C-alpha positions, 0 to 999 in steps of 0.5 A, a space after each residue: 465536533 470531537 476530533 479523531 486523535 491520531 498517534 503515528 509510531 515510526 514517524 521519522 521514515 518516509 511513510 511516517 512523513 507522508 502520513 504527516 503531510 496527508 493528515 494535515 488535510 484532514 480537519 477531523 484529525 488531530 495528531 497528538 504524538 509522533 514517535 521515533 527512537 533515533 530522533 526522539 527530542 528533535 522537532 519534526 522540521 529538523 528531519 523534514 523541513 517541508 513539513 513546516 506546519 509542524 514546527 514545534 512538534 517533537 518526536 517522542 520515544 515509543 512508550 506504549 503506556 504513555 501513548 495509550 491515552 493519547 490516541 483513538 487510532 494508532 498508525 504503526 509505520 514500523 519495520 517488519 517484525 517490530 510492529 507485532 508487539 505494538 499492534 497487539 498492545 494497542 489493539 488489545 486495549 481497545 484502540 483502532 490500529 492501522 499497521 503499515 508493516 507486513 506483520 498482519 497481512 499474511 493469514 498463514 503464520 507459517 507462511 509469514 515466518 518462512 518469508 520474513 524469517 521471524 516468529 509471529 507471537 500474536 496469532 490471536 490478534 492476527 485473527 482480527 486483522 482485515 487486509 486494507 485494500 478498500 476496493 476489495 474489503 471496504 465493508 470489512 474495513 468499516 467494522 475493523 479494529 485492526 487493518 493490515 495496510 497492503 504492500 505497494 507491489 501487491 496493491 498494483 498487482 491486485 488492482 490490475 487483476 481484480 476485475 479479470 479474476 472476478 469475471 473468470 476471463 483469465 487462466 491463472 496458471 501463468 500470471 507474470 508480474 513485472 514491477 518497478 519501484 522508486 528508491 523510497 520503497 526501500 525506506 529512509 536509510 543510509 545504506 550505500 546500495 541506495 545512495 545517489 551514485 549507486 542508483 543514478 543511471 542504473 536499473 536492476 532487478 532484485 529479490 528475484 524469485 524470492 521477494 517477500 510480497 509474493 505470498 501476499 499477492 498470491 494470498 489475495 489473488 487466490 481469495 478473489 479467484 476462489 482457487 490457488 493462484 501462483 505468480 511469477 513476480 519480479 521487482 526492479 529498482 528505478 533510479 527515481 525517488 518515488 513511483 511504482 509501475 507494474 506490467 501484469 501478463 495473464 493468458 485470456 480464456 477464449 471466451 473474451 478474445 472474440 469481444 476484443 479490447 472493447 469488451 475487456 475495457 468495459 469490464 474494467 470500467 464497470 468494475 472501477 466506475 465507483 472507485 474514487 482512486 482507480 482510474 481506467 485510462 482510455 483504450 490506447 493510453 497507458 500510465 506514467 508514474 509522473 501522473 500519479 506522483 503525490 496522489 492516492 490514485 492508481 491508474 490502469 491501462 489495458 491491452 491484449 497481445 496477438 497471442 491472447 494475453 491480457 496486459 494490464 499496466 498499473 501505476 501508483 505512488 508507492 508512498 501514497 496509494 502504496 502506503 500512507 495514502 491508503 492508510 488514510 483512506 482506510 482510516 476514513 472508512 473506519 471512522 465513517 468519514 468521506 473516503 476521499 477526505 484529505 486525499 483529493 491530491 493533484 500530482 506535482 508535474 514536472 
């Protein structure tokens, strides 16, 4: 069997290292190149000693022409705006591309430019992008040549609300998304604000009323609902390395209140019964980020408040289901592999 040749661009960050870790468990894939501008020439194990099986593999510069013939699929783990040109280059030359940045997630160019403070130069390429949430767009991903991998916060929020929106059981005017992320969500950087002494014992909100994942969340929730959905979204920084938990609040319509939590739990259980990476917990049980650490799993817990508000608690590993694991899940779908290939990962506890 001919192996799928994979190139990882921007492999020296956390999402890049997670791609290397996960793809080692996909026997159908051969990693043919890993790029990094700052670490070009260094061995992967110099940056990531835990990836010991990559001893001897070296980072190379992102020379697009030199890399073109090395890959069947290109994972772009580059910063926002830096992905635009590389995605267009590889995609326009017939390669399959999974972009982990936000550059091809928003379908509205003006919205992207307003929230990301940069121009988008490839509107034609954007038209080919499929939003890479398998639970929502699996059929489209199968035939996609360009997948825009979702953001981590949007993944938690969309999966938390998908069944309720499809069933039309919530009012969409007052949805609140209260989210917390581990520090790895900020990327692998040396800024003082993300150093141990700055975050240890702390807990704070950031991007209040202005986080760039807001339009992405609203875009996808609106598509599900069939009408405009606006949310109040506030992220927080947890003093942990990885893990993400969102608590989502949405007013229930009167039609569901008589059935109570059992009816609601049945709706969620039915919606996700065939999804390999969404686990609806038993009634009265709620997610803990330690139980999804290192996995591609999203765990959901459901409750109803006395005032008739749906409460959904959603937990993922922000680097796996929130980034690299979901990218591998999308790759599996694009190439006709079993969707769980390489992703049957148990959490590491404690």
